[in-house]
C-alpha positions as CSV (number, residue, x, y, z in Angstrom):
1,X,8.6,55.0,-67.9
2,X,10.8,55.3,-70.9
3,X,9.8,58.0,-73.3
4,X,8.8,55.4,-75.7
5,X,6.8,53.2,-73.3
6,X,3.0,53.6,-73.2
7,X,0.7,52.5,-70.2
8,X,-3.0,51.2,-70.1
9,X,-5.0,50.8,-66.9
10,X,-8.1,49.2,-66.1
11,X,-10.1,47.7,-63.2
12,X,-10.1,43.9,-63.1
13,X,-12.5,43.6,-60.4
14,X,-13.1,44.4,-56.7
15,X,-10.0,46.2,-55.5
16,X,-7.8,44.9,-58.3
17,X,-6.5,46.9,-61.2
18,X,-4.2,46.1,-64.0
19,X,-1.6,48.1,-65.7
20,X,-0.2,47.0,-69.0
21,X,3.2,48.9,-69.7
22,X,4.5,48.6,-73.2
23,X,8.4,48.3,-73.9
24,X,9.6,47.7,-70.4
25,X,11.3,44.8,-68.6
26,X,11.0,43.5,-65.0
27,X,13.3,46.3,-63.8
28,X,11.2,48.9,-65.6
29,X,7.9,47.6,-64.5
30,X,9.3,47.5,-60.9
31,X,10.2,51.1,-61.2
32,X,6.8,52.0,-62.3
33,X,5.2,50.0,-59.3
34,X,7.6,51.7,-57.0
35,X,6.3,55.2,-58.3
36,X,2.8,54.1,-57.9
37,X,3.4,53.1,-54.4
38,X,5.0,56.4,-53.6
39,X,2.1,58.2,-54.9
40,X,-0.4,56.3,-53.0
41,X,1.6,56.7,-49.8
42,X,1.8,60.6,-50.4
43,X,-1.8,61.0,-50.2
44,X,-3.4,59.4,-47.2
45,X,-7.2,59.2,-46.6
46,X,-8.5,61.8,-44.1
47,X,-11.8,60.4,-42.5
48,X,-13.3,62.4,-39.6
49,X,-9.9,64.2,-38.9
50,X,-8.3,60.8,-38.7
51,X,-5.2,60.0,-41.0
52,X,-5.4,56.6,-42.7
53,X,-2.2,55.6,-44.4
54,X,-2.8,53.8,-47.7
55,X,-0.8,50.9,-49.1
56,X,-0.7,49.1,-52.5
57,X,0.5,45.4,-53.1
58,X,1.7,44.9,-56.7
59,X,2.2,41.6,-58.8
60,X,4.3,42.0,-61.9
61,X,4.8,39.8,-64.9
62,X,6.1,40.0,-68.3
63,X,3.7,39.1,-71.4
64,X,5.8,36.7,-73.6
65,X,5.4,35.2,-77.0
66,X,4.6,31.9,-75.5
67,X,1.5,33.2,-73.8
68,X,-1.3,31.8,-75.7
69,X,-3.9,34.2,-74.5
70,X,-4.0,37.2,-71.9
71,X,-5.1,34.8,-69.3
72,X,-1.5,33.3,-68.9
73,X,0.1,36.7,-67.8
74,X,-3.0,37.8,-65.7
75,X,-2.7,34.5,-63.8
76,X,1.0,34.9,-63.0
77,X,0.6,38.4,-62.0
78,X,-2.4,37.3,-59.7
79,X,0.0,34.9,-58.0
80,X,2.6,37.4,-57.6
81,X,0.0,39.8,-56.1
82,X,-1.1,37.2,-53.5
83,X,2.6,36.5,-52.7
84,X,3.0,40.4,-52.0
85,X,-0.2,40.4,-49.8
86,X,1.0,37.2,-48.0
87,X,4.5,38.7,-47.5
88,X,3.1,41.6,-45.4
89,X,1.4,43.8,-47.8
90,X,2.6,47.1,-49.4
91,X,5.1,45.0,-51.4
92,X,6.0,44.3,-55.0
93,X,6.5,40.7,-56.1
94,X,7.3,39.3,-59.6
């Protein structure tokens, strides 16, 4: 993230989490998403000596002045997330 950017994260429900990153465009948000994927891949789950590779699918959108509420960007990011999952998982869509 750029030095001036701040991020806020929270669980939306189930296996879904949201991250709000301040002061970035789609390119910057995609960079954050790629770093998250890299971190997840770096630490596999070890269960009974079996290595389980972890992946993460990410949907990205921008919050705009035209959004009447938080529901609009959440809905767009959710649609992008499901495109990522449908496209083969461990993907980033916007």
